[in-house]
N, C-alpha and C positions, 0 to 999 in steps of 0.2 A: 231189118233196119238197124242202122246206130240206135244204142242204149247208154243214156250217160249214166254215171252212178256217181254219189256223193260220200267222202271220209268225216264225216264233221268230227274228228278224233284227230287229224292230221294239221291242222293249224294251218293250211293251205285256204287263200279264199276261195269261196264254192266257183268267183267265175273263173280263177286259175285251172281251177281241176276241170272244170271242160274243157279249157284251151287244152292243156297238158297231156287230156285222152284223146281229142282228136289228132294233135300232133302225132302223139305213139302211134296212133291208128291207120295214120296214113305213112309213118314210116316202114310200119310192119305189114302194109298191104291189105290192113283188113276194109278201111276204105280206101276207095279208088276214086280218079277224078272221074266226078260225072254224079258222083253218088251225091244223094239230099241227108242234110243231117235233120233232124226233127225239129217241127216247126218248135219258135220260143213257146208258144200256147202248149204244144204237147210235154216239152221240159219242162214246165212251170207247173203242170198237173203230175207227171210223171214223179218229179224232185220235191214238190211241195214246196218253191223258193217263188222268191219274187222274181217277177218278169224282168227290171231292169238288170238284176244280175245275169240272166240269161243273155239278154240285150248286150248289154256290157262284155261276155264271152263272146259271143257273137261279130261284136264290133272289133275287137283285139284279134280275132281270126284272119278276118277282113283287113285287117291292115298289116297282119304278115301276110297276106296272101296266101293263107290256107284254103280259105273260102271266098266266093261271090256270092251277094245275097240278090236275088232276080225277084223284084216287084212283083206279087201276085202266086208266084212258083214256087219261092221257097228259098234255101243256103245251099250251096253246092260246094262239092270240091272241086277245089280248082287243080288244073295238070300242074305237074310238079317239077322241076328240074330236075330233081335225082329220083332215080326212080327207086321203087320200095324194093326189098330184100324178097327174095324168094322163098316160096313156101318150105320147099327143102333147106335152106340156107338155116330159114328161121326154126324151124325143127329140130334140127341137129345142135344148132345154138343153144337153144332152149335144155335140151335133154343135156349138153355140156353144162349148163351153168345149173342146173337140177341136181346134177351129180354132185358138182361141186360144193355145193348148199348144204347136202344131206351128208358130206363127208364132214367140213365146217360144224357143222352140228353135233356129229359124233366125236367129233376134237374136243368138243365142250364149248367152245365159242357160243355166244350169245349173241343175238339180233346186233347191240351196236358194236360189239367186234368185228362182224363180220360186215357191217355196213364200214366200219373205218378201214379194216382189210383190203376193201373192194375199194373204196374211195381213191384211197393212199395208191394201188397198183392201179388203177383206171386213169391218173394223175401223172404218174408214172409211164404207163404207156404212150396217151395223151403227148408230155414234153416231148420224149423220143420221138414221137413221128414228126412233130414241127423243127425238130434239127435237123 
């Protein structure tokens, strides 16, 4: 079963953290269409947060067509229009990124410099794809 986590130091509202985690899990193939998310009360108990916060996240995910609530049954991941990446592609990309991060840290870059470099390259690549 899918387990949520919260980063109290991220500055991101808790409900958005929950939404982002489901988005990422679907994109990476960790959550498949038809998988059930934890019940709101289960998330409230696990994370010790307000039920309205979890309900807000679930409503947001429904509005984004990530999930569908079924009364009396729970909340389930919707069929996605774009397929999740394969496990082998994910593993390969993750290894490459981990290698790059180790090289960046070894070169003396701190977290802010790494984020800045990644963001600039990401933007450039995205702009090249659009052009």
